[in-house]
C-alpha positions in Angstrom: 11.4 7.3 -71.5 13.3 4.5 -70.5 16.1 4.3 -67.7 19.2 2.1 -67.7 19.6 -0.4 -65.1 22.2 1.6 -63.1 19.9 4.3 -63.3 16.8 2.5 -61.9 19.2 1.4 -59.1 20.0 5.0 -58.4 16.5 5.9 -58.1 15.5 2.9 -55.8 18.7 4.0 -53.6 17.5 7.6 -53.4 13.9 6.6 -52.7 14.9 4.1 -49.8 17.3 6.9 -48.4 14.4 9.6 -48.6 12.1 7.0 -46.9 14.5 6.2 -44.2 14.9 9.9 -43.5 11.4 10.7 -43.3 10.6 7.6 -41.1 13.7 8.6 -38.6 12.1 11.9 -38.3 8.8 10.3 -37.2 8.9 10.4 -33.3 6.5 9.3 -30.2 5.1 11.5 -27.2 4.7 9.3 -24.2 3.5 9.5 -20.8 6.5 9.8 -18.5 4.8 7.3 -16.0 2.6 4.8 -17.9 4.5 4.8 -21.2 1.3 5.3 -23.0 1.1 7.2 -26.3 -0.4 10.8 -25.8 -2.5 12.0 -28.8 -3.1 15.5 -29.6 0.2 17.1 -28.5 0.7 20.5 -30.2 4.2 20.6 -31.5 5.7 24.0 -32.7 8.8 26.1 -33.1 9.4 29.4 -31.2 7.5 31.4 -33.5 5.2 29.1 -34.2 5.8 29.0 -38.2 6.2 25.1 -38.3 3.4 23.0 -36.4 2.7 19.5 -35.9 -0.1 17.3 -34.0 0.7 13.9 -32.7 -1.9 11.1 -33.8 -3.9 8.4 -31.7 -0.8 6.7 -31.3 1.1 9.6 -30.3 3.3 9.9 -33.4 4.0 12.4 -35.6 6.7 14.0 -37.9 9.5 16.5 -37.4 10.7 16.7 -40.8 9.7 20.3 -41.1 11.9 21.3 -38.4 15.6 21.8 -38.2 17.9 19.7 -36.3 19.0 22.2 -33.8 15.7 24.0 -33.6 14.1 24.6 -30.4 10.8 22.6 -30.2 7.8 23.0 -28.0 5.5 19.9 -26.8 2.2 21.1 -25.3 -0.8 19.4 -24.0 -3.5 20.9 -21.8 -3.0 18.0 -19.1 0.8 18.0 -19.4 3.8 20.0 -18.4 5.4 22.0 -21.6 8.4 20.3 -22.6 11.2 21.6 -24.9 13.9 19.9 -27.0 15.7 19.8 -30.2 15.2 17.1 -33.0 18.8 16.3 -32.7 18.5 15.4 -29.0 15.2 13.5 -29.7 17.1 11.2 -32.2 19.5 10.4 -29.7 17.0 9.3 -27.2 15.2 6.8 -29.8 12.8 9.3 -31.3 10.7 9.4 -28.1 9.9 12.3 -25.8 8.1 12.0 -22.5 5.7 14.4 -21.0 4.9 14.6 -17.2 1.1 15.1 -16.2 0.2 18.1 -14.4 -0.5 17.9 -10.6 -3.6 19.8 -10.7 -4.7 17.7 -13.8 -8.6 17.4 -13.1 -9.6 14.6 -15.4 -7.7 11.8 -13.3 -9.1 8.6 -14.2 -9.3 5.8 -11.4 -10.4 2.2 -11.1 -10.7 1.3 -7.6 -14.4 2.2 -7.1 -16.0 -0.2 -10.0 -12.6 -1.8 -10.9 -13.1 0.0 -14.4 -11.8 3.2 -15.7 -14.0 6.1 -14.1 -13.5 9.9 -13.7 -12.5 10.8 -10.2 -14.2 13.8 -10.4 -17.3 12.0 -10.6 -16.6 9.7 -7.5 -18.6 10.7 -4.2 -15.9 8.9 -1.7 -12.8 10.3 -1.0 -9.8 8.9 -2.9 -6.2 9.3 -2.9 -3.7 8.7 -5.8 0.0 7.9 -5.6 1.4 7.5 -9.0 5.0 6.0 -10.1 6.5 9.5 -10.7 5.4 10.6 -7.1 6.9 7.1 -5.7 9.9 7.7 -7.3 10.1 11.3 -5.6 9.4 9.9 -2.3 12.1 7.5 -2.9 11.0 5.3 -0.2 12.1 2.1 1.6 9.2 0.0 1.5 5.4 0.4 0.3 4.5 1.1 3.7 6.8 4.2 3.8 5.3 5.3 0.3 1.7 5.3 2.2 3.2 7.3 5.3 5.0 9.6 2.8 1.7 10.6 1.2 0.5 12.5 4.2 -3.0 10.8 4.1 -2.3 7.4 5.7 -0.9 7.1 9.4 1.4 3.8 9.5 2.4 1.9 12.7 5.7 -0.2 12.9 6.4 -2.8 15.4 9.8 -3.5 14.0 11.9 -2.3 11.0 10.2 -4.9 8.8 7.0 -3.6 9.2 4.4 -1.0 8.3 0.8 -1.3 9.6 -1.5 1.5 7.8 -4.3 3.2 10.0 -7.0 4.8 7.9 -9.9 6.6 9.8 -9.9 4.6 13.0 -9.4 1.3 11.5 -6.3 -1.1 10.8 -5.4 -4.5 10.1 -7.9 -6.9 9.1 -10.3 -4.0 9.0 -8.6 -2.5 6.2 -8.2 -4.1 2.5 -5.2 -4.8 0.5 -5.4 -5.4 -3.3 -2.7 -5.8 -5.8 -3.7 -5.8 -9.4 -7.2 -6.5 -8.5 -6.6 -9.7 -6.3 -7.3 -9.3 -2.6 -4.4 -9.9 -0.4 -6.2 -10.1 2.7 -6.1 -13.9 3.7 -7.8 -16.2 6.7 -5.0 -15.2 9.2 -5.0 -11.5 9.0 -5.1 -10.5 12.4 -6.6 -7.7 14.6 -3.1 -6.8 15.8 -0.7 -5.0 13.6 -0.2 -6.4 10.2 2.9 -6.2 8.3 2.1 -7.7 4.8 2.3 -4.4 2.8 5.8 -4.7 2.9 5.8 -7.6 0.4 4.9 -5.2 -2.3 8.0 -3.5 -4.2 7.9 0.2 -4.2 9.8 0.0 -7.5 7.0 -2.0 -9.4 4.1 0.1 -8.6 2.4 2.0 -11.4 -0.1 3.5 -9.2 -1.7 3.2 -5.7 -5.4 4.1 -5.1 -6.7 4.4 -1.6 -10.3 4.4 -0.9 -11.2 6.2 2.6 -14.4 4.6 4.3 -16.1 1.4 3.6 -15.6 -0.5 0.2 -17.5 -3.6 0.8 -19.6 -3.5 -2.2 -16.5 -4.2 -4.4 -14.3 -5.5 -2.1 -16.4 -7.8 0.4 -15.3 -8.5 3.9 -12.8 -6.4 5.7 -13.0 -3.6 3.8 -14.7 -1.3 6.8 -12.1 1.4 7.3 -10.5 1.6 3.8 -9.3 -0.1 0.8 -5.6 0.5 -0.7 -5.2 -0.8 -4.2 -1.7 -1.2 -5.7 -1.3 -1.6 -9.6 1.9 -2.7 -10.8 3.6 -1.6 -13.9 2.5 -3.4 -17.0 4.6 -4.8 -20.0 4.4 -2.3 -23.0 4.2 -3.2 -26.4 6.2 -2.0 -29.4 5.0 0.7 -31.3 6.8 -0.5 -34.6 7.4 -4.1 -35.9 11.1 -4.0 -34.4 11.6 -5.6 -31.1 11.4 -2.7 -28.3 13.7 -3.2 -25.6 13.9 -0.7 -22.4 14.5 -0.8 -18.8 15.9 0.7 -15.6 18.2 0.2 -12.8 18.4 2.1 -9.5 20.3 2.4 -6.4 19.6 3.4 -2.8 21.4 3.9 0.3 20.0 5.4 3.6 22.5 6.3 6.5 20.2 5.9 9.3 20.2 1.9 8.8 23.0 1.7 6.5 20.6 0.6 3.7 21.6 -0.8 0.5 19.1 -1.3 -2.4 19.6 -2.6 -5.6 16.9 -2.7 -8.4 16.7 -3.8 -12.1 14.3 -4.1 -14.8 13.8 -4.5 -18.3 10.8 -4.8 -20.7 10.7 -6.7 -24.4 7.9 -5.4 -26.5 6.6 -6.6 -29.6 3.4 -5.5 -31.4 1.6 -8.3 -29.8 3.8 -9.7 -27.1 5.5 -8.0 -24.2 7.5 -9.1 -21.2 8.4 -7.3 -18.2 11.0 -8.5 -15.5 11.9 -6.9 -12.3 14.1 -7.8 -9.4 14.9 -5.8 -6.2 17.3 -6.5 -3.0 17.3 -4.5 0.3 19.8 -4.9 2.9 18.9 -3.1 5.8 21.2 -2.7 9.1 20.1 -1.8 12.7 18.2 1.5 12.8 19.6 4.6 14.4 17.0 6.8 16.5 17.5 10.5 16.8 19.6 12.6 19.5 16.8 14.8 21.1 13.7 13.1 22.6 12.8 10.9 25.6 15.4 9.0 27.2 13.1 6.0 28.0 13.4 5.2 24.2 17.2 4.6 24.2 18.1 0.9 23.8 20.4 0.9 27.0 21.1 -2.9 27.2 20.4 -6.1 25.0 20.9 -9.7 25.6 23.4 -12.0 24.0 24.3 -15.7 24.5 27.7 -16.1 26.1 29.2 -19.6 27.4 25.7 -21.0 27.4 24.2 -18.3 29.2 21.7 -15.4 28.3 23.8 -12.2 29.4 22.3 -8.5 29.6 24.9 -6.5 27.7 25.4 -2.8 27.8 24.7 -0.8 24.7 27.6 1.3 23.8 25.4 3.1 21.4 21.8 3.4 22.9 20.8 5.2 20.0 21.3 2.1 17.8 18.0 -0.4 18.0 19.9 -4.0 18.1 18.6 -6.1 16.5 16.5 -4.7 13.8 18.2 -5.3 10.3 17.0 -7.6 7.9 17.2 -8.6 4.1 14.4 -8.8 1.6 14.1 -9.8 -2.0 11.1 -8.9 -4.6 11.0 -10.6 -7.8 8.1 -9.8 -10.6 7.5 -11.4 -14.2 4.7 -10.4 -16.3 3.9 -11.6 -19.9 1.2 -9.9 -21.8 -0.3 -10.9 -25.1 -2.8 -8.8 -27.3 -3.8 -10.7 -30.3 -6.0 -7.7 -31.7 -7.7 -4.7 -30.2 -10.5 -7.1 -28.3 -8.8 -9.1 -26.6 -5.8 -8.9 -23.9 -4.0 -11.5 -21.7 -1.7 -11.1 -19.0 0.0 -13.4 -16.8 1.9 -12.3 -13.9 4.3 -13.9 -11.2 5.1 -12.2 -7.8 7.6 -13.2 -5.1 8.7 -11.5 -1.8 10.8 -13.1 0.9 12.5 -11.6 3.8 15.2 -13.0 6.1 14.4 -13.5 9.9 13.6 -10.3 11.5 13.5 -9.3 14.9 10.0 -8.0 16.5 11.8 -5.1 18.6 9.0 -4.3 20.6 9.1 -7.9 22.2 12.7 -7.4 22.9 12.7 -4.5 24.8 9.7 -5.6 27.4 10.9 -5.4 31.0 10.8 -8.6 33.1 8.5 -8.5 36.2 11.2 -7.3 38.4 11.9 -4.4 36.0 15.4 -5.2 36.5 16.2 -7.0 33.0 14.4 -8.0 29.9 11.9 -10.6 29.7 12.9 -12.4 25.9 16.3 -13.4 25.0 15.1 -13.9 21.5 11.8 -12.9 19.6 11.8 -12.9 15.7 9.9 -13.6 12.7 11.0 -16.1 10.2 11.1 -15.3 6.6 7.9 -13.7 5.5 7.2 -15.1 2.1 4.5 -14.2 -0.4 4.0 -15.9 -3.8 1.0 -14.8 -6.6 0.2 -16.2 -9.8 -2.1 -13.9 -11.7 -3.8 -14.8 -14.9 -6.1 -11.8 -16.3 -8.1 -11.9 -19.4 -9.9 -8.6 -20.9 -12.2 -8.6 -23.8 -13.3 -5.2 -25.1 -16.5 -4.6 -27.4 -19.9 -4.9 -27.4 -21.5 -8.1 -25.9 -25.4 -8.8 -25.1 -24.8 -8.0 -21.6 -21.6 -6.0 -21.4 -19.3 -3.5 -23.3 -16.1 -4.9 -21.4 -15.4 -8.2 -19.4 -12.4 -8.8 -17.2 -11.6 -12.5 -15.8 -8.9 -12.3 -12.8 -7.9 -15.7 -11.3 -5.3 -16.1 -8.7 -3.4 -18.3 -6.6 -1.5 -17.0 -3.5 0.9 -18.7 -1.0 1.8 -17.0 2.3 4.3 -18.2 4.8 5.3 -16.8 8.1 6.7 -18.0 11.4 7.1 -16.7 15.1 9.8 -17.6 17.4 10.4 -16.8 20.8 12.5 -17.6 23.9 12.4 -16.3 27.2 15.5 -15.2 29.0 17.3 -17.6 30.9 15.4 -20.3 29.2 16.3 -23.2 27.1 13.1 -23.7 25.2 12.6 -21.7 22.0 8.8 -21.9 21.0 8.0 -21.7 17.3 4.8 -21.5 15.3 4.4 -21.9 11.6 1.7 -20.9 9.4 1.1 -21.6 5.8 -1.7 -20.0 3.8 -2.9 -21.3 0.3 -5.4 -18.8 -1.5 -7.3 -19.3 -4.6 -9.6 -16.5 -6.1 -11.5 -15.9 -9.0 -13.3 -12.7 -10.2 -15.3 -11.8 -13.2 -16.3 -8.1 -13.6 -18.5 -6.8 -16.3 -18.7 -3.2 -17.7 -22.2 -2.2 -19.5 -22.8 1.5 -21.1 -26.0 0.6 -22.9 -28.6 2.4 -21.1 -28.3 6.1 -21.9 -26.7 8.1 -19.1 -26.5 5.0 -16.8 -23.6 2.9 -16.5 -23.6 -0.6 -14.9 -20.7 -2.3 -13.2 -21.3 -5.7 -12.0 -19.4 -9.1 -11.0 -19.3 -12.1 -9.2 -16.3 -13.3 -6.5 -15.2 -16.7 -5.1 -12.4 -17.0 -2.6 -10.9 -20.1 -0.8 -8.1 -20.1 1.8 -6.8 -23.1 3.7 -4.7 -22.8 6.8 -1.5 -24.8 7.7 -0.4 -24.3 11.1 2.0 -26.1 13.4 3.9 -25.7 16.9 7.5 -26.7 17.8 9.4 -26.6 21.2 13.1 -26.9 20.7 15.7 -26.9 23.5 18.6 -24.8 22.1 21.3 -27.0 24.0 20.4 -30.1 23.0 18.6 -29.4 19.8 15.7 -32.0 21.1 12.5 -30.6 19.3 9.1 -31.7 20.4 5.3 -30.7 19.4 3.9 -27.7 20.8 0.4 -26.1 20.4 0.1 -24.4 17.0 -1.1 -20.8 16.7 -4.3 -21.9 14.5 -6.1 -24.7 14.2 -4.4 -27.1 11.0 -6.1 -27.5 8.2 -8.9 -25.0 8.7 -10.8 -23.2 5.9 -12.3 -19.6 5.0 -14.2 -19.1 1.8 -16.6 -16.8 0.4 -19.0 -16.4 -2.5 -20.3 -12.8 -3.5 -22.1 -11.0 -6.3 -22.4 -7.2 -6.7 -23.8 -4.2 -8.7 -22.6 -0.8 -9.3 -24.2 2.0 -11.0 -23.0 5.4 -12.2 -26.1 7.6 -13.4 -25.1 10.9 -15.1 -28.4 12.8 -13.8 -26.9 16.2 -15.3 -23.5 17.1 -16.9 -22.7 18.6 -13.2 -24.4 15.9 -11.0 -23.4 12.2 -10.9 -24.9 9.6 -8.6 -23.3 6.3 -7.8 -24.9 3.4 -5.7 -24.2 -0.3 -5.4 -25.1 -3.4 -3.7 -23.4 -6.7 -2.8 -24.4 -9.9 -1.5 -21.6 -12.0 0.2 -21.8 -15.4 2.1 -18.8 -16.9 4.4 -18.1 -20.2 5.4 -15.3 -20.9 8.1 -14.8 -24.4 9.2 -12.0 -25.1 11.9 -11.1 -28.3 13.7 -9.3 -28.0 17.1 -6.5 -30.3 18.4 -7.1 -30.8 22.2 -3.7 -32.3 22.9 -2.0 -28.9 24.6 -5.3 -27.4 25.5 -8.8 -29.0 26.7 -10.9 -26.8 24.5 -14.6 -27.0 25.5 -15.1 -27.5 21.7 -14.1 -29.7 19.0 -14.9 -27.4 15.9 -16.2 -24.0 14.8 -18.4 -23.8 11.6 -19.6 -20.3 10.9 -21.9 -19.7 8.2 -23.1 -16.1 7.7 -23.8 -13.6 4.8 -24.3 -10.0 4.5 -25.7 -7.4 2.2 -24.0 -4.3 2.1 -24.5 -1.1 -0.1 -23.7 2.4 -0.9 -25.1 5.5 -2.2 -23.7 8.9 -3.0 -23.3 11.7 -5.4 -20.9 14.2 -6.7 -22.0 17.6 -7.4 -20.5 20.6 -9.2 -23.2 23.7 -8.5 -20.2 25.6 -10.1 -17.4 24.8 -12.5 -14.8 25.4 -9.5 -16.6 24.0 -6.8 -17.5 20.3 -6.1 -19.6 18.8 -3.2 -19.9 15.0 -2.4 -21.8 12.8 -0.2 -21.7 9.1 0.4 -23.4 6.7 2.6 -22.1 3.2 2.6 -21.9 0.1 4.9 -19.1 -2.4 5.4 -18.9 -5.7 6.9 -16.3 -8.2 8.5 -16.6 -11.7 8.7 -14.9 -13.7 11.5 -11.6 -15.5 10.0 -9.6 -18.3 11.5 -7.6 -15.6 13.5 -10.6 -14.6 15.2 -12.1 -17.7 16.0 -9.3 -20.1 16.5 -5.9 -18.2 17.5 -4.1 -19.1 20.7 -1.3 -16.6 21.3 0.5 -14.2 24.0 -1.5 -10.9 22.8 0.5 -8.8 25.7 2.8 -9.3 28.9 0.7 -11.5 30.9 -2.2 -12.4 28.8 -3.1 -15.2 26.4 -5.8 -15.1 23.7 -8.0 -18.4 23.2 -10.3 -19.3 20.5 -14.1 -18.3 20.6 -16.5 -20.0 18.1 -19.3 -17.9 19.0 -18.9 -14.8 16.9 -21.0 -13.1 14.4 -19.9 -10.4 11.6 -19.4 -6.8 12.5 -21.0 -4.0 10.2 -20.1 -0.6 9.6 -22.4 2.2 8.6 -20.7 5.1 7.4 -21.4 8.7 6.3 -19.1 11.4 4.7 -19.4 14.5 3.3 -16.8 16.4 1.1 -16.1 19.9 -0.5 -13.5 20.9 -2.8 -13.0 24.3 -4.2 -10.8 25.4 -7.0 -9.4 29.0 -7.1 -8.5 29.5 -10.9 -6.4 26.5 -10.9 -3.9 28.3 -8.5 -5.3 27.1 -5.1 -7.5 23.9 -4.4 -8.9 23.3 -1.1 -10.4 19.9 -0.1 -12.0 18.9 3.0 -13.9 15.7 4.2 -15.9 15.1 7.3 -16.8 11.4 8.1 -18.8 9.5 10.9 -18.5 5.5 11.1 -20.6 3.4 13.4 -19.7 0.0 14.2 -21.8 -2.5 15.6 -21.0 -6.5 17.2 -17.3 -5.0 16.7 -14.8 -7.8 17.0 -12.2 -6.7 19.8 -10.0 -8.6 22.2 -11.4 -8.7 25.8 -11.2 -10.7 28.9 -12.4 -14.2 29.0 -12.8 -17.3 30.5 -11.4 -20.7 29.4 -13.0 -23.8 30.9 -14.4 -21.3 33.8 -10.9 -20.1 34.3 -9.6 -16.5 34.1 -6.1 -17.6 34.1 -4.2 -20.5 32.3 -0.6 -21.5 32.0 1.1 -20.5 28.6 4.4 -21.3 27.7 5.4 -21.8 31.3 3.8 -18.3 32.6 0.5 -18.0 34.2 -1.4 -15.5 31.8 -4.7 -13.9 32.1 -7.3 -15.3 29.7 -8.5 -13.2 26.6 -10.5 -13.9 23.4 -11.8 -12.0 20.4 -15.6 -11.1 21.3 -18.3 -9.2 19.8 -18.4 -5.9 21.7 -21.5 -3.7 21.9 -20.4 -0.9 19.6 -18.0 1.5 18.3 -17.7 4.8 16.5 -15.4 6.9 15.0 -15.7 10.5 13.4 -13.2 13.0 12.1 -12.2 15.1 9.6 -9.4 15.6 6.8 -8.1 18.8 5.0 -6.1 19.5 2.3 -4.1 22.3 0.2 -2.5 22.6 -3.1 -1.3 26.1 -4.2 0.3 26.5 -7.5 2.1 30.0 -6.9 3.9 29.7 -10.2 4.9 27.2 -12.9 8.1 26.4 -10.4 6.7 26.8 -7.2 3.8 25.1 -5.1 2.6 24.4 -1.7 0.9 21.5 -0.6 -0.6 20.4 2.8 -2.8 17.5 4.7 -3.9 17.3 7.9 -6.2 14.6 9.4 -8.2 14.5 12.8 -9.6 11.4 14.0 -11.5 10.3 17.5 -13.0 7.0 18.0 -14.8 5.2 21.0 -15.2 1.5 22.0 -18.4 1.0 24.0 -18.7 -2.1 26.0 -21.7 -4.0 27.1 -21.6 -2.5 30.5 -21.7 0.9 29.1 -18.2 1.9 29.8 -16.0 3.6 27.3 -12.5 3.0 25.8 -10.6 4.9 23.4 -10.2 3.4 20.0 -7.0 1.2 19.5 -6.4 2.1 16.1 -7.5 5.8 16.2 -4.3 7.6 15.0 -3.2 11.0 16.5 -3.8 14.3 14.7 -1.0 14.2 12.0 -0.2 16.4 9.0 2.4 17.9 6.8 3.2 21.1 4.9 5.6 21.1 1.9 7.3 23.9 -0.1 7.9 22.2 -3.6 10.0 23.9 -6.4 10.5 22.3 -9.7 11.7 22.9 -13.4 12.2 20.5 -16.2 15.5 18.9 -14.6 15.1 19.6 -11.0 12.7 19.2 -8.2 13.0 20.0 -4.7 10.9 19.8 -1.8 11.2 21.4 2.0 8.5 19.8 4.2 7.3 19.6 7.7 5.8 16.3 9.1 3.6 16.8 12.4 2.0 14.1 15.0 -0.2 15.4 17.9 -0.1 13.9 21.3 -2.2 11.0 22.7 -2.5 11.8 26.2 -2.9 8.8 29.0 -6.6 9.5 28.9 -7.1 8.9 25.2 -4.6 6.0 25.0 -6.6 2.5 24.3 -6.8 0.1 27.5 -4.8 -2.3 25.7 -2.3 0.4 24.8 -1.9 1.4 28.5 -0.6 -2.3 29.3 2.4 -1.6 26.7 3.8 1.2 28.7 7.4 0.2 27.7 6.9 1.6 24.2 5.8 4.8 25.5 7.0 8.0 27.2 5.6 8.6 30.8 3.9 11.8 31.5 4.2 13.9 34.9 1.9 11.4 36.7 4.2 8.4 35.7 1.6 7.5 33.1 2.2 6.0 29.6 1.4 8.6 26.8 2.5 9.2 23.2 4.1 12.6 23.0 3.8 14.9 19.9 6.6 15.2 17.5 7.7 17.3 14.3 10.4 16.4 11.9 11.8 18.7 9.1 12.6 17.1 5.7 14.4 18.0 2.5 14.1 15.9 -0.7 15.2 16.3 -4.1 15.5 14.9 -7.7 17.6 16.0 -10.6 17.5 14.6 -14.1 20.8 14.7 -15.5 19.9 13.8 -19.1 20.4 10.7 -21.1 18.0 8.6 -18.5 20.0 9.4 -15.5 18.1 10.7 -12.7 20.0 11.4 -9.1 18.2 11.9 -5.7 19.2 13.4 -2.4 17.1 13.3 0.6 17.8 14.8 4.2 15.1 13.3 6.8 14.4 14.3 10.4 17.2 17.3 10.2 16.8 18.5 13.6 17.6 14.8 14.5 14.5 14.2 16.9 14.1 11.2 18.6 10.4 9.8 18.2 8.1 7.0 18.2 4.8 6.9 16.0 1.9 6.1 18.0 1.5 2.5 18.8 5.0 1.6 17.3 7.4 -0.5 18.9 10.6 0.6 17.2 11.8 4.6 17.3 11.7 6.4 14.2 15.1 7.3 12.3 17.0 9.9 13.2 18.9 12.3 11.2 18.9 10.2 7.7 20.8 10.9 4.4 19.2 9.4 1.6 21.2 9.1 -1.8 19.6 7.3 -4.9 20.6 7.0 -8.6 18.6 5.8 -11.5 19.0 5.1 -15.1 16.4 4.2 -17.8 17.3 3.0 -21.1 
């Protein structure tokens, strides 16, 4: 049978139309947070007369369904989603599912740098995913940690956020971004604010390890590790170019914040590009109405007609000056030539404007009738990272997966101070170049035993200079630098981690690491007659861990973990010169050795029919040769002149020992599909014991803190009414170094400084308006409390209205 030419053209045309119709009805089901395809999603209509199942790539055909027919998408690990074929077509044939909050098969990467089941980990872990961060709608990454209810955060100024975990903080906690260590050679024992360099809009997931993590992360990982994993470029699922992105705006009334964010993704089958930019503008922060009057900002300093003048603050609740601006940029390029190799190149950049260190600006002078400083501000805090990561899957002779991570980071910061009535502004500027290379292997060959092993090399070089400038004549001269210029810190290490599935309900994890650290510093004796010319430290450490995860019953988990951690002295410890507190100056001490931590932890989790989950953990950490700041002698003198002031001499020293203990409690209750409860409580105690046997409360031991949430949600609206609570730190429980900073604390009945307890009542909500548009409304500190979190210089926000608008395309 032959067809005419016109008939053949008609057949081809009909075939093409039918093919396009069938192709147009193929949809893909994706994870809302990761954009990863979800296989094995059941798709059916109301009476289940029509069904489909997504394949490995999350795809299925809706050809059998009518355009306006109600279609249900159901997966064991995700919330049920309902829609119509017509609506799905309007959204690009894609539908997104949200993972259930009680999902037990959560995968984590922090413990071994490879994917592991969270239920097999004996150490306490907390995860904060992109969906949760979007609901928190935080100003900074530090605020995202604080709002989790599991991490305490201190703030010396608005541009800050120094986490505290289990009695440790600053350089005893480790920050990591996409597998690259952020801690550098000048991370200090005082509060560290570098976490604000991480843009919360780019975070895909944050994993927090509680307790030592030195087996994988080496020096500094004593109290815990905070791993920030940023979003990855997404590849196209078809041959066509896939273009997607999002924009967001946020306003907060307490500091007149305006934040603008945009990101977009270009994806092909083998190439993908992700670009992100965020701009923050923060004004001066307003504190609450009800609280201690001593927290009020009654006056501040202005320069008028060549004189420093103490000015009455017409609005004493406004903390002048605290505002600043910040820019965050991210660019990632991914290339996946096949299913074996995956290449990723990332460039990260963050910078702030100048911002005031508020706690230094409220210090009274010696006669207590004015302020000590006319100026005290940080120069721009800058961070750049270039990161190249190469992944290879598939069986090799000694591995089933290998990952090479190389990175270069550049840090820049400065401190600027001028005393009241003085014409001389003192400035110290620091820069750090940090190079790192990690190679990590995964091996699953030996029966039920999984091996993870790797090596790491890190090199830091520190540049530091000091300047003194007359603000009237603009004459500049050299001054003492904060650190020895040109000093270096480097480490070489190797580790082995094992996971053994002894029984289906019993998993044993263990690990060991060897680290070697070199420090070299040459001291400039121009401004201080140091009794030494250089410091050369050469030390090593062996750290290990052993623990188990046991399910005696399907709904009951018991974990136990023993681990050691260490921190090798860095350039900040051995070579710093700075004013630590009123009337004190810290000087170098080259005679330091590493500090070691020995930790035990017992955890329990009980699941009551997937309706109520109770979690608890108790821990004890013993620290020997603890590096702490204590009185010292410099050239046999206990006092020296520093920036024109006679100051008590202190130095970082290896104290006798310290210990920290406590417990953590968590509750999740799913009362219905819409209503749930969430609560966290953390109690910590810590003591530093001196060589003479006397005790001092631990400086970074947070007060008892907790939260309680009532959460309601449906497919479009999520709302949370919650209470935050902090306990009191009495004068007797206040660290000796904190007692000297009485100007940031309230006074008890005896006139002694203490940190009062406080609470806030809060509300937040998020509403999906459809077509990729989301709106959020938060009201923080509804009762307008005036409070200061423990050890913080700045007073927390008062009543704060937060509005957010986001659009995804």
